[in-house]
TILUMGU-146847 format. One line per field, with one value per residue (C-alpha): residue number from 1; chain; x, y, z; residue in one letter. Coordinates in nm, 2 decimals. Example, Ala and Ser with C-alpha at 12.3 -4.5 7.8 and 13.67 -1.06 7.14 Angstrom:
2
pos (1/2);
unit (A/A);
px (1.23/1.37);
py (-0.45/-0.11);
pz (0.78/0.71);
code (A/S);
//
This chain:
382
pos (1/2/3/4/5/6/7/8/9/10/11/12/13/14/15/16/17/18/19/20/21/22/23/24/25/26/27/28/29/30/31/32/33/34/35/36/37/38/39/40/41/42/43/44/45/46/47/48/49/50/51/52/53/54/55/56/57/58/59/60/61/62/63/64/65/66/67/68/69/70/71/72/73/74/75/76/77/78/79/80/81/82/83/84/85/86/87/88/89/90/91/92/93/94/95/96/97/98/99/100/101/102/103/104/105/106/107/108/109/110/111/112/113/114/115/116/117/118/119/120/121/122/123/124/125/126/127/128/129/130/131/132/133/134/135/136/137/138/139/140/141/142/143/144/145/146/147/148/149/150/151/152/153/154/155/156/157/158/159/160/161/162/163/164/165/166/167/168/169/170/171/172/173/174/175/176/177/178/179/180/181/182/183/184/185/186/187/188/189/190/191/192/193/194/195/196/197/198/199/200/201/202/203/204/205/206/207/208/209/210/211/212/213/214/215/216/217/218/219/220/221/222/223/224/225/226/227/228/229/230/231/232/233/234/235/236/237/238/239/240/241/242/243/244/245/246/247/248/249/250/251/252/253/254/255/256/257/258/259/260/261/262/263/264/265/266/267/268/269/270/271/272/273/274/275/276/277/278/279/280/281/282/283/284/285/286/287/288/289/290/291/292/293/294/295/296/297/298/299/300/301/302/303/304/305/306/307/308/309/310/311/312/313/314/315/316/317/318/319/320/321/322/323/324/325/326/327/328/329/330/331/332/333/334/335/336/337/338/339/340/341/342/343/344/345/346/347/348/349/350/351/352/353/354/355/356/357/358/359/360/361/362/363/364/365/366/367/368/369/370/371/372/373/374/375/376/377/378/379/380/381/382);
unit (A/A/A/A/A/A/A/A/A/A/A/A/A/A/A/A/A/A/A/A/A/A/A/A/A/A/A/A/A/A/A/A/A/A/A/A/A/A/A/A/A/A/A/A/A/A/A/A/A/A/A/A/A/A/A/A/A/A/A/A/A/A/A/A/A/A/A/A/A/A/A/A/A/A/A/A/A/A/A/A/A/A/A/A/A/A/A/A/A/A/A/A/A/A/A/A/A/A/A/A/A/A/A/A/A/A/A/A/A/A/A/A/A/A/A/A/A/A/A/A/A/A/A/A/A/A/A/A/A/A/A/A/A/A/A/A/A/A/A/A/A/A/A/A/A/A/A/A/A/A/A/A/A/A/A/A/A/A/A/A/A/A/A/A/A/A/A/A/A/A/A/A/A/A/A/A/A/A/A/A/A/A/A/A/A/A/A/A/A/A/A/A/A/A/A/A/A/A/A/A/A/A/A/A/A/A/A/A/A/A/A/A/A/A/A/A/A/A/A/A/A/A/A/A/A/A/A/A/A/A/A/A/A/A/A/A/A/A/A/A/A/A/A/A/A/A/A/A/A/A/A/A/A/A/A/A/A/A/A/A/A/A/A/A/A/A/A/A/A/A/A/A/A/A/A/A/A/A/A/A/A/A/A/A/A/A/A/A/A/A/A/A/A/A/A/A/A/A/A/A/A/A/A/A/A/A/A/A/A/A/A/A/A/A/A/A/A/A/A/A/A/A/A/A/A/A/A/A/A/A/A/A/A/A/A/A/A/A/A/A/A/A/A/A/A/A/A/A/A/A/A/A/A/A/A/A/A/A/A/A/A/A/A/A/A/A/A/A/A/A/A/A/A/A/A/A/A/A/A/A/A/A);
px (0.60/0.51/0.47/0.55/0.72/0.40/0.24/-0.10/-0.08/-0.34/-0.34/-0.64/-0.46/-0.39/-0.03/0.06/0.34/0.39/0.78/0.89/0.75/0.50/0.58/0.41/0.59/0.92/0.83/0.61/0.72/0.36/0.22/-0.08/-0.37/-0.26/-0.42/-0.33/-0.49/-0.71/-0.90/-0.90/-1.25/-1.12/-0.89/-0.95/-0.70/-0.62/-0.45/-0.29/0.00/-0.03/0.19/0.33/0.10/-0.20/-0.11/-0.08/-0.42/-0.59/-0.48/-0.77/-1.01/-0.87/-1.06/-1.39/-1.30/-1.21/-1.53/-1.74/-1.57/-1.43/-1.21/-1.07/-0.72/-0.60/-0.33/-0.22/-0.02/0.16/0.49/0.81/0.86/0.54/0.60/0.77/0.48/0.25/0.49/0.36/0.01/-0.21/-0.50/-0.27/-0.17/0.05/0.21/0.32/0.56/0.43/0.63/0.67/0.58/0.25/0.15/0.22/-0.02/-0.28/-0.24/-0.25/-0.50/-0.88/-0.98/-1.33/-1.31/-1.09/-1.06/-0.89/-0.96/-0.71/-0.83/-0.49/-0.47/-0.21/-0.40/-0.71/-0.55/-0.43/-0.78/-0.91/-0.64/-0.72/-0.96/-1.22/-1.59/-1.64/-1.45/-1.49/-1.35/-1.20/-1.11/-0.96/-1.19/-1.05/-1.07/-0.82/-1.03/-1.09/-1.43/-1.58/-1.79/-2.04/-2.20/-1.97/-1.67/-1.79/-1.82/-1.47/-1.35/-1.54/-1.37/-1.03/-1.10/-1.32/-1.14/-1.47/-1.61/-1.29/-1.30/-1.67/-1.61/-1.64/-1.62/-1.30/-1.11/-1.20/-1.57/-1.54/-1.36/-1.61/-1.89/-1.73/-1.69/-2.04/-1.92/-1.99/-1.69/-1.74/-1.42/-1.18/-0.83/-0.48/-0.30/0.09/0.25/0.60/0.80/0.94/1.29/1.20/1.08/1.41/1.62/1.44/1.50/1.85/1.89/1.74/1.95/2.26/2.15/2.12/1.74/1.62/1.37/1.04/1.06/0.81/0.92/0.79/0.86/0.88/0.86/0.98/0.90/0.58/0.61/0.73/0.42/0.27/0.56/0.34/0.23/0.57/0.58/0.83/1.19/1.17/0.84/1.02/1.32/1.09/0.85/1.15/1.29/0.96/0.87/1.19/1.19/0.84/0.86/1.23/1.20/0.89/1.01/1.26/1.25/1.33/1.37/1.23/1.28/1.38/1.67/1.50/1.50/1.87/1.99/1.68/1.72/2.07/2.01/1.74/1.98/2.22/2.00/1.79/1.92/1.82/1.92/1.75/1.81/1.83/1.70/1.86/1.73/1.82/1.62/1.45/1.07/1.00/1.28/1.13/0.78/0.95/1.12/0.78/0.62/0.86/0.73/0.45/0.33/0.42/0.40/0.37/0.22/0.00/0.26/0.37/0.49/0.12/-0.01/0.26/0.19/-0.18/-0.11/0.11/-0.13/0.07/-0.10/-0.09/-0.07/-0.12/-0.08/-0.29/-0.30/-0.33/-0.46/-0.79/-0.81/-1.16/-1.04/-0.79/-0.94/-0.74/-0.94/-0.96/-0.57/-0.49/-0.60/-0.56/-0.41/-0.48/-0.55/-0.88/-0.87/-1.12/-0.86/-0.75/-0.76/-0.66/-0.43/-0.20/0.16/0.26/0.09/0.12/-0.04/0.17/0.16/0.04/-0.17/0.13/0.30/-0.03/0.01/0.17/0.41/0.16/-0.11/0.13/0.27/-0.06/-0.19/0.12/0.07/-0.31/-0.21/0.06/-0.20/-0.43/-0.16/-0.11/-0.48/-0.50);
py (-0.65/-0.99/-1.01/-1.38/-1.63/-1.72/-1.45/-1.47/-1.51/-1.34/-1.58/-1.42/-1.06/-0.91/-0.84/-1.19/-1.32/-1.66/-1.69/-1.34/-1.04/-0.83/-0.47/-0.32/-0.54/-0.44/-0.06/-0.02/-0.32/-0.41/-0.77/-0.96/-0.83/-0.46/-0.15/-0.24/-0.58/-0.62/-0.94/-1.10/-1.19/-1.40/-1.40/-1.27/-1.41/-1.20/-1.37/-1.11/-1.23/-1.00/-0.71/-0.49/-0.20/-0.42/-0.52/-0.15/-0.05/-0.35/-0.19/0.05/-0.22/-0.26/0.03/-0.08/-0.45/-0.32/-0.14/-0.45/-0.69/-0.51/-0.69/-0.94/-0.96/-0.96/-1.21/-1.12/-1.36/-1.20/-1.24/-1.14/-0.82/-0.67/-0.74/-0.41/-0.20/-0.37/-0.31/-0.09/-0.11/-0.06/-0.29/-0.58/-0.80/-1.06/-1.05/-1.38/-1.41/-1.68/-1.98/-2.26/-2.04/-1.95/-2.31/-2.41/-2.15/-2.26/-2.62/-2.55/-2.28/-2.19/-1.85/-1.69/-1.53/-1.62/-1.34/-1.40/-1.15/-1.28/-1.54/-1.70/-2.06/-2.03/-1.78/-1.97/-2.28/-2.11/-2.00/-2.36/-2.50/-2.24/-2.36/-2.09/-2.05/-1.81/-1.78/-1.49/-1.43/-1.73/-2.08/-2.37/-2.66/-3.02/-3.07/-2.78/-2.47/-2.14/-2.08/-1.75/-1.75/-1.52/-1.33/-1.01/-1.22/-1.39/-1.05/-0.95/-1.30/-1.23/-0.89/-1.07/-1.32/-1.11/-0.80/-0.63/-0.64/-0.51/-0.22/-0.14/-0.13/0.21/0.08/0.15/-0.15/-0.07/-0.06/-0.40/-0.54/-0.41/-0.56/-0.89/-0.85/-0.73/-0.40/-0.04/0.14/0.44/0.48/0.31/0.46/0.34/0.26/0.31/0.40/0.55/0.61/0.97/0.81/0.70/1.05/1.20/0.97/1.07/1.44/1.37/1.19/1.49/1.73/1.55/1.57/1.95/1.96/2.29/2.23/2.43/2.48/2.27/1.92/1.76/1.38/1.20/0.82/0.70/0.33/0.14/-0.20/-0.52/-0.68/-0.42/-0.24/0.04/0.15/0.35/0.69/0.76/0.87/1.20/1.28/1.31/1.48/1.74/1.78/1.85/2.12/2.28/2.29/2.44/2.68/2.82/2.80/2.85/2.93/2.74/2.37/2.12/1.80/1.45/1.13/0.82/0.46/0.10/-0.11/-0.14/0.25/0.29/0.34/0.55/0.79/0.84/0.91/1.16/1.33/1.36/1.50/1.76/2.11/2.20/2.07/1.74/1.54/1.15/0.99/0.65/0.32/0.09/0.23/-0.01/0.01/0.18/0.46/0.48/0.55/0.81/0.98/1.00/1.15/1.46/1.54/1.81/1.65/1.30/1.21/0.84/0.58/0.31/0.17/0.12/0.49/0.61/0.40/0.52/0.88/0.84/0.65/0.93/1.20/1.36/1.53/1.29/1.30/0.95/0.84/0.56/0.37/-0.01/-0.06/0.05/0.42/0.36/0.11/0.36/0.57/0.89/1.00/1.37/1.38/1.45/1.36/1.10/1.18/0.96/1.01/0.97/0.63/0.34/0.08/0.21/-0.04/-0.33/-0.49/-0.60/-0.68/-0.61/-0.33/-0.29/0.04/0.35/0.58/0.38/0.51/0.62/0.80/0.99/1.15/1.49/1.69/1.98/1.74/1.63/1.97/2.13/1.86/1.91/2.28/2.23/2.01/2.25/2.53/2.34/2.31/2.68/2.73/2.50);
pz (3.98/4.12/4.50/4.50/4.28/4.11/3.89/3.73/3.33/3.13/2.84/2.68/2.66/2.33/2.46/2.57/2.36/2.49/2.48/2.61/2.83/2.68/2.58/2.89/3.13/2.97/2.96/3.27/3.48/3.52/3.55/3.44/3.48/3.45/3.34/2.99/3.00/2.69/2.68/2.33/2.20/1.91/1.61/1.27/0.99/0.69/0.40/0.15/-0.06/-0.36/-0.46/-0.19/-0.33/-0.29/0.07/0.16/0.01/0.18/0.53/0.44/0.55/0.91/1.06/0.95/1.04/1.40/1.40/1.29/1.53/1.83/2.06/1.81/1.72/1.36/1.24/0.88/0.66/0.37/0.19/0.35/0.12/0.26/0.62/0.69/0.57/0.82/1.12/1.41/1.28/1.58/1.41/1.37/1.65/1.46/1.11/0.98/0.68/0.44/0.50/0.74/1.04/0.89/0.80/1.17/1.28/1.04/1.14/1.51/1.57/1.53/1.39/1.43/1.08/0.79/0.53/0.19/-0.08/-0.34/-0.59/-0.64/-0.57/-0.30/-0.11/-0.15/-0.04/0.28/0.34/0.29/0.53/0.80/1.07/1.10/1.18/0.90/0.58/0.34/0.00/-0.17/-0.08/-0.29/-0.35/-0.32/-0.68/-0.74/-0.84/-0.67/-0.52/-0.41/-0.09/-0.18/-0.48/-0.42/-0.42/-0.74/-0.91/-0.83/-0.95/-1.29/-1.33/-1.29/-1.57/-1.80/-1.93/-2.06/-1.69/-1.54/-1.80/-1.72/-1.34/-1.17/-0.80/-0.61/-0.48/-0.11/-0.19/-0.36/-0.08/0.17/-0.02/-0.01/0.37/0.41/0.56/0.50/0.31/0.55/0.75/0.52/0.52/0.47/0.78/0.77/1.10/1.07/1.40/1.46/1.43/1.07/0.99/1.15/0.96/0.62/0.70/0.77/0.44/0.24/0.44/0.34/-0.02/0.01/0.02/0.17/0.46/0.42/0.05/-0.15/-0.28/-0.59/-0.57/-0.89/-0.88/-1.23/-1.19/-1.29/-1.14/-1.32/-1.43/-1.68/-1.88/-2.00/-1.65/-1.67/-1.82/-2.09/-2.01/-2.22/-2.04/-1.70/-1.85/-2.02/-1.73/-1.49/-1.72/-1.76/-1.40/-1.30/-1.59/-1.52/-1.15/-1.08/-0.70/-0.63/-0.63/-0.54/-0.73/-0.58/-0.78/-0.64/-0.77/-0.69/-0.83/-1.18/-1.20/-1.12/-1.47/-1.58/-1.28/-1.36/-1.73/-1.62/-1.38/-1.66/-1.90/-1.72/-1.72/-1.36/-1.02/-0.91/-0.60/-0.65/-0.33/-0.44/-0.55/-0.27/0.02/0.24/0.21/0.53/0.46/0.12/0.26/0.51/0.22/0.01/0.32/0.31/-0.04/-0.10/-0.43/-0.55/-0.92/-0.98/-1.21/-1.06/-0.82/-0.46/-0.45/-0.53/-0.24/-0.01/-0.10/-0.02/0.29/0.42/0.32/0.04/-0.26/-0.55/-0.93/-1.06/-1.42/-1.56/-1.88/-1.89/-1.54/-1.38/-1.25/-1.12/-0.86/-0.70/-0.42/-0.38/-0.07/-0.21/-0.20/-0.58/-0.93/-1.19/-1.54/-1.83/-2.21/-2.38/-2.54/-2.58/-2.50/-2.16/-1.87/-2.11/-1.87/-2.15/-2.07/-2.43/-2.65/-3.02/-3.03/-3.13/-2.96/-2.66/-2.38/-2.15/-2.46/-2.52/-2.17/-2.24/-2.03/-2.03/-1.89/-1.60/-1.54/-1.50/-1.26/-1.05/-1.03/-0.93/-0.65/-0.53/-0.54/-0.33/-0.07/-0.08/-0.02/0.27);
code (M/C/K/S/D/I/C/E/I/A/Y/D/C/F/H/F/L/G/D/K/P/C/V/W/H/K/H/E/K/V/V/C/K/C/K/F/Y/A/P/N/K/G/H/I/L/I/I/K/L/D/A/V/G/D/V/L/R/T/T/C/L/L/P/V/I/A/N/K/W/P/G/M/G/V/T/W/I/T/R/A/E/S/V/P/L/L/M/N/N/P/F/I/Q/E/I/L/P/F/G/P/D/A/I/V/H/L/L/S/R/D/F/H/I/V/I/N/L/D/A/G/K/I/S/A/G/L/A/S/M/A/R/G/K/E/K/T/G/Y/V/L/E/N/V/G/H/V/R/P/T/N/A/A/A/E/E/W/L/R/M/G/I/F/D/D/L/K/K/K/N/R/K/T/Y/Q/R/I/M/C/E/I/L/G/L/T/S/E/G/V/K/Y/V/L/E/L/A/P/S/E/T/G/K/A/C/D/H/L/S/A/L/G/V/K/P/G/K/P/I/I/G/I/H/T/G/G/G/G/R/W/K/H/K/Q/W/R/E/E/G/F/I/G/L/I/D/E/L/M/R/D/H/P/S/M/F/Q/I/L/L/F/G/G/P/P/E/R/E/L/N/Q/R/I/M/E/N/V/N/V/P/V/F/D/T/G/C/D/N/D/I/R/H/F/A/A/L/I/R/Q/S/S/V/V/L/S/G/D/S/L/A/M/H/V/A/I/A/T/G/R/R/V/V/A/L/F/G/P/T/S/C/A/E/I/E/L/F/G/L/G/E/K/V/F/P/E/L/D/C/L/C/C/Y/K/T/V/C/D/C/S/P/N/C/M/E/L/I/S/I/E/M/V/K/N/A/I/I/R/Q/R/D/L/L/R/I/R);
//
């Protein structure tokens, strides 16, 4: 504690909050400059406003950013719905929800590096507004169009506006983003920190449903996101898969259903039409509790959705179903396999498809079941 009424303030410390005691003063009763003092060598601003799953997969860049620019704090601007997934992240000093508070920071502060990897005009406009010695990714020109800051960013921009280039791409999202930043992709990994209390709450939730601890769990996420309708597998596919899995392996698995509000009625119909016991985890779980529940699964089946990213981030075995979106961009980090039909029109990014049967309808129950069994067998080997 202070030995006098006047204590030194370490304005340059990572833990300095300005309007309240830092975490170490509250927990350890220490004062500046204590053993936890960490001088801030500058600030990196990351702007990422896209879908929640995209925000989560972009956390993969944080370890390599920290390695490239040690001692710099990270301030991340994102939409409010993504904020919870960034909480407790050891690589992020500040999380700013997109809105007035974020604008105040942009108008008041100087950043060493501004990183915006989204080519949308709002994100690019924020990057242009920010005061930074170096800007990487995309900025908004004063005439109103988005401009890439380097050749790698232009390549990613071209993939976004020319479907044939998107389809030809074989690089993962993380590799492309690292190329834009001029960084090696070695060391990229999802960063999602769940507290023991959150894990405990998830275990209590499953116990209340009747899930047996220690018995393998197949987690099935039935949603596909709202943007591309055909990212979602068919209802009869989920029903047939569950019945076949439990018929062929009656004592091996427990089945959990996951989803959000849009999947409430779908999951209810699945529950009513399967001939075996299935546990519904609910469709109103907050995003961190959802992640903690996913973490309890042995194998997770999902389309190209937030659930897939959460499963990878929490180290689960994954079976990911692909059709209209790029499977090449998704890095599974050796944690699973991708299932998709053999079609020339895959990765079309069409919101509406007139093909019948479409790509997701051509993913058979047998294809998915076999992939799940393979992933389960890999767990048993380990």
